[in-house]
MDAnalysis code that builds the backbone (N, CA, C; Angstrom):
import MDAnalysis as mda
import numpy as np

u = mda.Universe.empty(249, n_residues=83, atom_resindex=np.repeat(np.arange(83), 3), trajectory=True)
u.add_TopologyAttr("name", ["N", "CA", "C"] * 83)
u.add_TopologyAttr("resid", np.arange(1, 84))
u.add_TopologyAttr("resname", ["MET", "ALA", "GLU", "HIS", "HIS", "LEU", "GLU", "ILE", "SER", "LYS", "LEU", "GLU", "LEU", "SER", "ASN", "ASN", "ASP", "TYR", "ARG", "LYS", "PHE", "VAL", "ASN", "SER", "PRO", "VAL", "LEU", "ASN", "SER", "TYR", "ASN", "GLN", "LEU", "ASP", "TYR", "ALA", "ASN", "SER", "LYS", "PRO", "LEU", "GLU", "TYR", "LEU", "THR", "THR", "MET", "THR", "LEU", "LEU", "ALA", "LEU", "GLN", "PRO", "GLY", "ASP", "LYS", "ILE", "LEU", "ASP", "ALA", "ALA", "GLY", "GLY", "GLU", "ASP", "ALA", "GLU", "TYR", "ILE", "LYS", "ALA", "LEU", "MET", "ALA", "VAL", "ALA", "ASP", "VAL", "LYS", "PHE", "THR", "ALA"])
u.atoms.positions = np.array([
    [-27.474, 40.377, -6.445],
    [-27.326, 38.943, -6.669],
    [-26.327, 38.365, -5.630],
    [-26.629, 37.243, -5.050],
    [-25.770, 36.632, -4.013],
    [-24.603, 35.961, -4.676],
    [-23.431, 36.081, -4.026],
    [-22.241, 35.452, -4.509],
    [-22.157, 34.063, -3.920],
    [-21.725, 33.107, -4.649],
    [-21.524, 31.718, -4.231],
    [-20.083, 31.342, -4.351],
    [-19.567, 30.671, -3.308],
    [-18.202, 30.286, -3.321],
    [-18.104, 28.730, -3.384],
    [-17.370, 28.322, -4.262],
    [-17.245, 26.863, -4.482],
    [-15.819, 26.462, -4.185],
    [-15.666, 25.481, -3.242],
    [-14.274, 24.985, -2.957],
    [-14.049, 23.711, -3.828],
    [-12.961, 23.771, -4.449],
    [-12.602, 22.671, -5.388],
    [-11.338, 22.048, -4.749],
    [-11.338, 20.679, -4.622],
    [-10.190, 19.980, -4.206],
    [-9.940, 18.852, -5.117],
    [-8.754, 18.354, -5.103],
    [-8.327, 17.266, -6.010],
    [-8.396, 15.934, -5.252],
    [-9.022, 15.003, -5.842],
    [-9.122, 13.629, -5.290],
    [-8.189, 12.789, -6.163],
    [-7.180, 12.158, -5.473],
    [-6.241, 11.321, -6.190],
    [-6.425, 9.871, -5.793],
    [-6.620, 9.039, -6.770],
    [-6.692, 7.587, -6.562],
    [-5.612, 6.970, -7.425],
    [-4.762, 6.247, -6.841],
    [-3.725, 5.568, -7.596],
    [-4.181, 4.267, -8.182],
    [-3.374, 3.752, -9.151],
    [-3.630, 2.391, -9.647],
    [-3.513, 1.404, -8.520],
    [-2.612, 1.635, -7.617],
    [-2.400, 0.730, -6.494],
    [-3.658, 0.745, -5.529],
    [-4.269, 1.897, -5.358],
    [-5.506, 2.046, -4.567],
    [-6.569, 1.131, -5.262],
    [-6.678, 1.346, -6.622],
    [-7.691, 0.608, -7.320],
    [-7.470, -0.910, -7.224],
    [-6.262, -1.335, -7.485],
    [-5.930, -2.806, -7.463],
    [-6.147, -3.397, -6.090],
    [-5.819, -2.697, -5.016],
    [-6.059, -3.165, -3.682],
    [-7.518, -3.259, -3.423],
    [-8.320, -2.339, -3.910],
    [-9.777, -2.361, -3.750],
    [-10.428, -3.569, -4.473],
    [-9.962, -3.826, -5.720],
    [-10.576, -4.915, -6.480],
    [-10.015, -6.323, -6.080],
    [-9.074, -6.321, -5.185],
    [-8.558, -7.582, -4.641],
    [-9.497, -8.259, -3.617],
    [-10.508, -7.483, -3.203],
    [-11.481, -8.013, -2.231],
    [-12.273, -9.119, -2.968],
    [-12.669, -10.118, -2.188],
    [-13.421, -11.247, -2.824],
    [-14.688, -10.811, -3.552],
    [-15.292, -9.752, -3.160],
    [-16.521, -9.238, -3.745],
    [-16.229, -8.704, -5.149],
    [-15.111, -8.054, -5.305],
    [-14.766, -7.417, -6.642],
    [-13.735, -8.137, -7.378],
    [-13.303, -9.314, -7.000],
    [-12.250, -10.036, -7.612],
    [-12.417, -10.222, -9.082],
    [-13.646, -10.356, -9.638],
    [-13.846, -10.570, -11.016],
    [-13.329, -9.341, -11.823],
    [-13.351, -8.201, -11.260],
    [-12.771, -6.977, -11.956],
    [-11.273, -6.967, -11.970],
    [-10.700, -7.704, -11.024],
    [-9.213, -7.824, -10.899],
    [-8.598, -8.469, -12.134],
    [-9.427, -9.330, -12.805],
    [-8.882, -9.977, -14.048],
    [-8.670, -9.022, -15.262],
    [-9.341, -7.886, -15.154],
    [-9.218, -6.935, -16.254],
    [-7.879, -6.181, -16.276],
    [-7.323, -5.797, -17.382],
    [-6.116, -5.048, -17.463],
    [-6.304, -3.591, -17.497],
    [-7.531, -3.108, -17.235],
    [-7.897, -1.678, -17.174],
    [-8.775, -1.435, -15.977],
    [-8.889, -0.237, -15.618],
    [-9.768, 0.175, -14.473],
    [-11.242, 0.253, -14.981],
    [-11.983, -0.714, -14.536],
    [-13.424, -0.731, -14.915],
    [-14.137, 0.439, -14.167],
    [-15.140, 0.987, -14.745],
    [-15.778, 2.145, -14.125],
    [-16.557, 1.853, -12.885],
    [-17.137, 0.631, -12.729],
    [-17.905, 0.283, -11.524],
    [-17.091, 0.309, -10.277],
    [-16.025, -0.488, -10.209],
    [-15.259, -0.407, -8.933],
    [-14.577, 0.900, -8.741],
    [-14.272, 1.625, -9.788],
    [-13.682, 2.959, -9.681],
    [-14.679, 3.922, -9.106],
    [-15.937, 3.817, -9.465],
    [-17.048, 4.505, -8.898],
    [-17.195, 4.212, -7.384],
    [-17.151, 2.931, -7.073],
    [-17.237, 2.489, -5.722],
    [-16.107, 3.102, -4.816],
    [-14.902, 2.968, -5.347],
    [-13.706, 3.440, -4.623],
    [-13.795, 4.976, -4.451],
    [-14.227, 5.689, -5.478],
    [-14.313, 7.131, -5.404],
    [-15.318, 7.524, -4.314],
    [-16.563, 6.932, -4.369],
    [-17.575, 7.319, -3.457],
    [-17.120, 6.929, -2.028],
    [-16.536, 5.794, -1.852],
    [-16.062, 5.372, -0.537],
    [-15.070, 6.362, 0.019],
    [-14.207, 6.770, -0.819],
    [-13.185, 7.749, -0.424],
    [-13.801, 9.130, -0.051],
    [-14.761, 9.573, -0.896],
    [-15.412, 10.848, -0.635],
    [-16.272, 10.780, 0.602],
    [-16.865, 9.607, 0.855],
    [-17.711, 9.497, 2.049],
    [-16.972, 9.436, 3.333],
    [-15.730, 9.094, 3.297],
    [-14.891, 8.991, 4.540],
    [-15.662, 8.313, 5.614],
    [-16.125, 7.142, 5.461],
    [-16.913, 6.353, 6.472],
    [-16.345, 6.317, 7.777],
    [-17.174, 6.444, 8.781],
    [-16.778, 6.429, 10.186],
    [-17.606, 5.309, 10.899],
    [-17.097, 4.871, 11.989],
    [-17.877, 3.785, 12.798],
    [-19.288, 4.318, 13.095],
    [-20.238, 3.416, 12.859],
    [-21.664, 3.738, 13.086],
    [-22.358, 4.373, 11.930],
    [-21.651, 4.712, 10.839],
    [-22.328, 5.321, 9.726],
    [-23.299, 4.314, 9.064],
    [-24.244, 4.799, 8.440],
    [-25.244, 3.967, 7.774],
    [-25.190, 4.230, 6.254],
    [-25.267, 3.144, 5.457],
    [-25.173, 3.324, 4.027],
    [-26.441, 2.821, 3.427],
    [-27.025, 3.491, 2.446],
    [-28.216, 3.119, 1.726],
    [-27.949, 3.102, 0.266],
    [-28.049, 1.982, -0.339],
    [-28.008, 1.906, -1.801],
    [-29.433, 1.608, -2.246],
    [-30.157, 2.640, -2.498],
    [-31.639, 2.551, -2.778],
    [-31.918, 1.612, -3.936],
    [-31.029, 1.595, -4.883],
    [-31.296, 0.739, -6.068],
    [-30.940, -0.733, -5.828],
    [-30.074, -0.970, -4.862],
    [-29.552, -2.345, -4.737],
    [-29.892, -3.028, -3.380],
    [-30.219, -2.297, -2.391],
    [-30.549, -2.911, -1.103],
    [-29.358, -3.514, -0.417],
    [-29.613, -4.316, 0.598],
    [-28.544, -4.929, 1.370],
    [-27.585, -5.872, 0.589],
    [-28.134, -6.489, -0.452],
    [-27.325, -7.379, -1.266],
    [-26.585, -6.783, -2.414],
    [-26.569, -5.414, -2.511],
    [-26.011, -4.708, -3.613],
    [-24.456, -4.987, -3.613],
    [-23.916, -5.103, -4.729],
    [-22.455, -5.305, -4.917],
    [-21.708, -4.188, -4.229],
    [-22.169, -2.927, -4.356],
    [-21.574, -1.786, -3.796],
    [-21.448, -1.884, -2.273],
    [-22.534, -2.268, -1.603],
    [-22.548, -2.387, -0.097],
    [-21.585, -3.552, 0.302],
    [-21.674, -4.674, -0.408],
    [-20.803, -5.783, -0.102],
    [-19.298, -5.393, -0.277],
    [-18.988, -4.644, -1.285],
    [-17.686, -4.226, -1.635],
    [-17.158, -3.316, -0.401],
    [-17.978, -2.300, -0.053],
    [-17.586, -1.457, 0.995],
    [-17.391, -2.140, 2.310],
    [-18.236, -3.111, 2.615],
    [-18.141, -3.866, 3.861],
    [-16.861, -4.751, 3.858],
    [-16.506, -5.159, 2.638],
    [-15.288, -6.067, 2.559],
    [-13.981, -5.261, 2.703],
    [-13.967, -4.017, 2.346],
    [-12.681, -3.251, 2.317],
    [-12.606, -2.114, 3.310],
    [-13.752, -1.722, 3.915],
    [-13.700, -0.613, 4.819],
    [-13.000, -0.969, 6.102],
    [-12.241, 0.001, 6.628],
    [-11.555, -0.233, 7.875],
    [-12.446, -0.056, 9.067],
    [-13.696, 0.269, 8.858],
    [-14.586, 0.461, 10.005],
    [-15.795, -0.440, 9.743],
    [-16.493, -0.764, 10.721],
    [-17.711, -1.494, 10.593],
    [-18.839, -0.514, 10.607],
    [-19.803, -0.687, 9.727],
    [-20.957, 0.170, 9.664],
    [-22.203, -0.624, 9.271],
    [-23.380, -0.018, 9.415],
    [-24.642, -0.695, 9.088],
    [-25.025, -0.471, 7.669],
    [-25.317, -1.573, 6.941],
    [-25.846, -1.434, 5.584],
    [-27.320, -1.458, 5.625],
])
C-alpha cells in the first residue's frame, strides 16, 4: 500500500484582516455586523489561499463576472487580474 504524506499548515486571519476586507465598497454591508459573517470570511480565506498574482484568471462558475466574490476580490486585491 502506498504511503501518502499530507502537509498541514496554519492559516491565520485576524479580525483586522477581516474588517479591512469588508471595508471595501462591495462588502460594506457586512461591515455593519458586529460578528464575522461566513460569506466575506470565505472570500478572504480563499483569496489568501489563492495568493493571486498578476495575470491570474478567476472563475466563479456559479456567479459569473457579476458575482459578489469576483467584485470583492477585484476591489481589494493588490494585483490586477482577469475575471
